[in-house]
PyMOL CGO cylinders between C-alpha atoms (Angstrom):
from pymol import cmd
from pymol.cgo import CYLINDER

trace = [
    CYLINDER, 8.79, 12.78, -2.78, 6.29, 10.70, -0.81, 0.3, 1, 1, 1, 1, 1, 1,
    CYLINDER, 6.29, 10.70, -0.81, 3.97, 11.82, 1.97, 0.3, 1, 1, 1, 1, 1, 1,
    CYLINDER, 3.97, 11.82, 1.97, 2.37, 9.18, 4.18, 0.3, 1, 1, 1, 1, 1, 1,
    CYLINDER, 2.37, 9.18, 4.18, -0.64, 9.84, 6.42, 0.3, 1, 1, 1, 1, 1, 1,
    CYLINDER, -0.64, 9.84, 6.42, -2.01, 7.02, 8.59, 0.3, 1, 1, 1, 1, 1, 1,
    CYLINDER, -2.01, 7.02, 8.59, -4.93, 6.61, 10.95, 0.3, 1, 1, 1, 1, 1, 1,
    CYLINDER, -4.93, 6.61, 10.95, -7.01, 3.80, 12.38, 0.3, 1, 1, 1, 1, 1, 1,
    CYLINDER, -7.01, 3.80, 12.38, -10.57, 3.73, 11.12, 0.3, 1, 1, 1, 1, 1, 1,
    CYLINDER, -10.57, 3.73, 11.12, -12.78, 1.05, 12.68, 0.3, 1, 1, 1, 1, 1, 1,
    CYLINDER, -12.78, 1.05, 12.68, -11.01, -2.25, 12.00, 0.3, 1, 1, 1, 1, 1, 1,
    CYLINDER, -11.01, -2.25, 12.00, -8.23, -1.16, 9.65, 0.3, 1, 1, 1, 1, 1, 1,
    CYLINDER, -8.23, -1.16, 9.65, -5.30, 1.15, 9.10, 0.3, 1, 1, 1, 1, 1, 1,
    CYLINDER, -5.30, 1.15, 9.10, -6.01, 3.80, 6.47, 0.3, 1, 1, 1, 1, 1, 1,
    CYLINDER, -6.01, 3.80, 6.47, -2.78, 4.91, 4.82, 0.3, 1, 1, 1, 1, 1, 1,
    CYLINDER, -2.78, 4.91, 4.82, -2.86, 7.72, 2.29, 0.3, 1, 1, 1, 1, 1, 1,
    CYLINDER, -2.86, 7.72, 2.29, 0.09, 8.04, -0.07, 0.3, 1, 1, 1, 1, 1, 1,
    CYLINDER, 0.09, 8.04, -0.07, 0.80, 11.32, -1.87, 0.3, 1, 1, 1, 1, 1, 1,
    CYLINDER, 0.80, 11.32, -1.87, 3.45, 11.81, -4.53, 0.3, 1, 1, 1, 1, 1, 1,
    CYLINDER, 3.45, 11.81, -4.53, 5.66, 9.15, -6.05, 0.3, 1, 1, 1, 1, 1, 1,
    CYLINDER, 5.66, 9.15, -6.05, 6.62, 5.77, -4.60, 0.3, 1, 1, 1, 1, 1, 1,
    CYLINDER, 6.62, 5.77, -4.60, 9.92, 4.62, -6.05, 0.3, 1, 1, 1, 1, 1, 1,
    CYLINDER, 9.92, 4.62, -6.05, 13.35, 3.27, -5.20, 0.3, 1, 1, 1, 1, 1, 1,
    CYLINDER, 13.35, 3.27, -5.20, 14.33, 6.55, -3.51, 0.3, 1, 1, 1, 1, 1, 1,
    CYLINDER, 14.33, 6.55, -3.51, 11.63, 6.36, -0.84, 0.3, 1, 1, 1, 1, 1, 1,
    CYLINDER, 11.63, 6.36, -0.84, 10.27, 2.81, -0.75, 0.3, 1, 1, 1, 1, 1, 1,
    CYLINDER, 10.27, 2.81, -0.75, 12.27, 2.05, 2.42, 0.3, 1, 1, 1, 1, 1, 1,
    CYLINDER, 12.27, 2.05, 2.42, 10.40, 4.91, 4.14, 0.3, 1, 1, 1, 1, 1, 1,
    CYLINDER, 10.40, 4.91, 4.14, 7.07, 3.25, 3.31, 0.3, 1, 1, 1, 1, 1, 1,
    CYLINDER, 7.07, 3.25, 3.31, 8.33, -0.18, 4.36, 0.3, 1, 1, 1, 1, 1, 1,
    CYLINDER, 8.33, -0.18, 4.36, 9.40, 1.12, 7.77, 0.3, 1, 1, 1, 1, 1, 1,
    CYLINDER, 9.40, 1.12, 7.77, 6.16, 3.05, 8.20, 0.3, 1, 1, 1, 1, 1, 1,
    CYLINDER, 6.16, 3.05, 8.20, 3.91, 0.08, 7.36, 0.3, 1, 1, 1, 1, 1, 1,
    CYLINDER, 3.91, 0.08, 7.36, 5.93, -2.28, 9.55, 0.3, 1, 1, 1, 1, 1, 1,
    CYLINDER, 5.93, -2.28, 9.55, 5.72, 0.20, 12.45, 0.3, 1, 1, 1, 1, 1, 1,
    CYLINDER, 5.72, 0.20, 12.45, 1.97, 0.72, 12.29, 0.3, 1, 1, 1, 1, 1, 1,
    CYLINDER, 1.97, 0.72, 12.29, 1.32, -2.99, 11.82, 0.3, 1, 1, 1, 1, 1, 1,
    CYLINDER, 1.32, -2.99, 11.82, 3.50, -3.80, 14.82, 0.3, 1, 1, 1, 1, 1, 1,
    CYLINDER, 3.50, -3.80, 14.82, 1.46, -1.31, 16.82, 0.3, 1, 1, 1, 1, 1, 1,
    CYLINDER, 1.46, -1.31, 16.82, -1.86, -2.91, 15.91, 0.3, 1, 1, 1, 1, 1, 1,
    CYLINDER, -1.86, -2.91, 15.91, -2.42, -5.95, 13.67, 0.3, 1, 1, 1, 1, 1, 1,
    CYLINDER, -2.42, -5.95, 13.67, -5.20, -4.78, 11.36, 0.3, 1, 1, 1, 1, 1, 1,
    CYLINDER, -5.20, -4.78, 11.36, -6.01, -4.82, 7.66, 0.3, 1, 1, 1, 1, 1, 1,
    CYLINDER, -6.01, -4.82, 7.66, -4.34, -2.00, 5.74, 0.3, 1, 1, 1, 1, 1, 1,
    CYLINDER, -4.34, -2.00, 5.74, -6.14, 0.18, 3.20, 0.3, 1, 1, 1, 1, 1, 1,
    CYLINDER, -6.14, 0.18, 3.20, -3.68, 1.99, 0.95, 0.3, 1, 1, 1, 1, 1, 1,
    CYLINDER, -3.68, 1.99, 0.95, -5.33, 5.06, -0.54, 0.3, 1, 1, 1, 1, 1, 1,
    CYLINDER, -5.33, 5.06, -0.54, -3.68, 5.66, -3.91, 0.3, 1, 1, 1, 1, 1, 1,
    CYLINDER, -3.68, 5.66, -3.91, -5.94, 8.58, -4.89, 0.3, 1, 1, 1, 1, 1, 1,
    CYLINDER, -5.94, 8.58, -4.89, -3.00, 11.01, -4.68, 0.3, 1, 1, 1, 1, 1, 1,
    CYLINDER, -3.00, 11.01, -4.68, -0.24, 8.59, -5.67, 0.3, 1, 1, 1, 1, 1, 1,
    CYLINDER, -0.24, 8.59, -5.67, 1.12, 9.78, -9.01, 0.3, 1, 1, 1, 1, 1, 1,
    CYLINDER, 1.12, 9.78, -9.01, 3.62, 6.98, -9.69, 0.3, 1, 1, 1, 1, 1, 1,
    CYLINDER, 3.62, 6.98, -9.69, 4.79, 3.63, -8.38, 0.3, 1, 1, 1, 1, 1, 1,
    CYLINDER, 4.79, 3.63, -8.38, 7.77, 1.58, -9.56, 0.3, 1, 1, 1, 1, 1, 1,
    CYLINDER, 7.77, 1.58, -9.56, 8.72, -2.07, -9.07, 0.3, 1, 1, 1, 1, 1, 1,
    CYLINDER, 8.72, -2.07, -9.07, 10.53, -1.34, -5.81, 0.3, 1, 1, 1, 1, 1, 1,
    CYLINDER, 10.53, -1.34, -5.81, 7.39, 0.24, -4.37, 0.3, 1, 1, 1, 1, 1, 1,
    CYLINDER, 7.39, 0.24, -4.37, 5.31, -2.72, -5.53, 0.3, 1, 1, 1, 1, 1, 1,
    CYLINDER, 5.31, -2.72, -5.53, 7.84, -5.05, -3.91, 0.3, 1, 1, 1, 1, 1, 1,
    CYLINDER, 7.84, -5.05, -3.91, 7.46, -3.28, -0.56, 0.3, 1, 1, 1, 1, 1, 1,
    CYLINDER, 7.46, -3.28, -0.56, 3.68, -3.65, -0.67, 0.3, 1, 1, 1, 1, 1, 1,
    CYLINDER, 3.68, -3.65, -0.67, 3.94, -7.34, -1.61, 0.3, 1, 1, 1, 1, 1, 1,
    CYLINDER, 3.94, -7.34, -1.61, 6.38, -7.89, 1.27, 0.3, 1, 1, 1, 1, 1, 1,
    CYLINDER, 6.38, -7.89, 1.27, 4.00, -6.28, 3.75, 0.3, 1, 1, 1, 1, 1, 1,
    CYLINDER, 4.00, -6.28, 3.75, 1.09, -8.30, 2.35, 0.3, 1, 1, 1, 1, 1, 1,
    CYLINDER, 1.09, -8.30, 2.35, 2.99, -11.54, 3.09, 0.3, 1, 1, 1, 1, 1, 1,
    CYLINDER, 2.99, -11.54, 3.09, 3.42, -10.39, 6.69, 0.3, 1, 1, 1, 1, 1, 1,
    CYLINDER, 3.42, -10.39, 6.69, -0.29, -9.50, 7.01, 0.3, 1, 1, 1, 1, 1, 1,
    CYLINDER, -0.29, -9.50, 7.01, -1.39, -12.83, 5.53, 0.3, 1, 1, 1, 1, 1, 1,
    CYLINDER, -1.39, -12.83, 5.53, 0.34, -14.64, 8.41, 0.3, 1, 1, 1, 1, 1, 1,
    CYLINDER, 0.34, -14.64, 8.41, -2.29, -13.03, 10.67, 0.3, 1, 1, 1, 1, 1, 1,
    CYLINDER, -2.29, -13.03, 10.67, -5.17, -13.49, 8.17, 0.3, 1, 1, 1, 1, 1, 1,
    CYLINDER, -5.17, -13.49, 8.17, -5.15, -9.78, 7.34, 0.3, 1, 1, 1, 1, 1, 1,
    CYLINDER, -5.15, -9.78, 7.34, -5.27, -8.10, 3.93, 0.3, 1, 1, 1, 1, 1, 1,
    CYLINDER, -5.27, -8.10, 3.93, -4.12, -5.06, 2.00, 0.3, 1, 1, 1, 1, 1, 1,
    CYLINDER, -4.12, -5.06, 2.00, -6.71, -3.08, 0.10, 0.3, 1, 1, 1, 1, 1, 1,
    CYLINDER, -6.71, -3.08, 0.10, -5.78, -0.68, -2.70, 0.3, 1, 1, 1, 1, 1, 1,
    CYLINDER, -5.78, -0.68, -2.70, -8.21, 2.25, -2.78, 0.3, 1, 1, 1, 1, 1, 1,
    CYLINDER, -8.21, 2.25, -2.78, -8.83, 4.72, -5.62, 0.3, 1, 1, 1, 1, 1, 1,
    CYLINDER, -8.83, 4.72, -5.62, -5.72, 4.18, -7.74, 0.3, 1, 1, 1, 1, 1, 1,
    CYLINDER, -5.72, 4.18, -7.74, -5.14, 6.67, -10.55, 0.3, 1, 1, 1, 1, 1, 1,
    CYLINDER, -5.14, 6.67, -10.55, -5.43, 5.23, -14.07, 0.3, 1, 1, 1, 1, 1, 1,
    CYLINDER, -5.43, 5.23, -14.07, -1.67, 4.99, -14.63, 0.3, 1, 1, 1, 1, 1, 1,
    CYLINDER, -1.67, 4.99, -14.63, -1.11, 3.21, -11.29, 0.3, 1, 1, 1, 1, 1, 1,
    CYLINDER, -1.11, 3.21, -11.29, -4.08, 0.93, -11.88, 0.3, 1, 1, 1, 1, 1, 1,
    CYLINDER, -4.08, 0.93, -11.88, -2.61, 0.05, -15.30, 0.3, 1, 1, 1, 1, 1, 1,
    CYLINDER, -2.61, 0.05, -15.30, 0.66, -1.03, -13.66, 0.3, 1, 1, 1, 1, 1, 1,
    CYLINDER, 0.66, -1.03, -13.66, -1.27, -3.21, -11.19, 0.3, 1, 1, 1, 1, 1, 1,
    CYLINDER, -1.27, -3.21, -11.19, -3.13, -4.86, -14.09, 0.3, 1, 1, 1, 1, 1, 1,
    CYLINDER, -3.13, -4.86, -14.09, -0.02, -5.37, -16.24, 0.3, 1, 1, 1, 1, 1, 1,
    CYLINDER, -0.02, -5.37, -16.24, 1.81, -7.03, -13.34, 0.3, 1, 1, 1, 1, 1, 1,
    CYLINDER, 1.81, -7.03, -13.34, -1.24, -9.07, -12.31, 0.3, 1, 1, 1, 1, 1, 1,
    CYLINDER, -1.24, -9.07, -12.31, -1.15, -7.56, -8.84, 0.3, 1, 1, 1, 1, 1, 1,
    CYLINDER, -1.15, -7.56, -8.84, -4.76, -6.46, -9.17, 0.3, 1, 1, 1, 1, 1, 1,
    CYLINDER, -4.76, -6.46, -9.17, -5.56, -10.15, -8.58, 0.3, 1, 1, 1, 1, 1, 1,
    CYLINDER, -5.56, -10.15, -8.58, -3.43, -10.31, -5.41, 0.3, 1, 1, 1, 1, 1, 1,
    CYLINDER, -3.43, -10.31, -5.41, -4.61, -7.12, -3.75, 0.3, 1, 1, 1, 1, 1, 1,
    CYLINDER, -4.61, -7.12, -3.75, -8.21, -6.27, -2.96, 0.3, 1, 1, 1, 1, 1, 1,
    CYLINDER, -8.21, -6.27, -2.96, -9.08, -3.31, -5.19, 0.3, 1, 1, 1, 1, 1, 1,
    CYLINDER, -9.08, -3.31, -5.19, -11.63, -0.65, -4.19, 0.3, 1, 1, 1, 1, 1, 1,
    CYLINDER, -11.63, -0.65, -4.19, -12.82, 2.23, -6.33, 0.3, 1, 1, 1, 1, 1, 1,
]
cmd.load_cgo(trace, "trace")
C-alpha cells in the first residue's frame, strides 16, 4: 500500500510517500507526479521518511519523472530516506543522480 500526500511549499512540490512503493502501485505514483507537475512546473521533493520499501519499478518511475523535470531545468530531491531505502539508492548509484537531503 502507498499513500501520497502533496502540497506546494514555496518553490517546490513536497510529496510525502508512506508505505511501500513497488510494482503493484508504481503506476499510481507516476500518474500523481505527472499530474502535479503538469499543474505547476516546480522542483519535486520526495519525502521518504515514511517510505518502508522501494523496488526497481518504483525507482524507474522516479527516474522517468526526473528526465521530464530536467527538460525544464528542475530537479528531484530525496528527503529523509530510511536506512534500507538509502542503501538501495547507494547500491544502484542513484544517490549520485538525485539530490539527497537528510
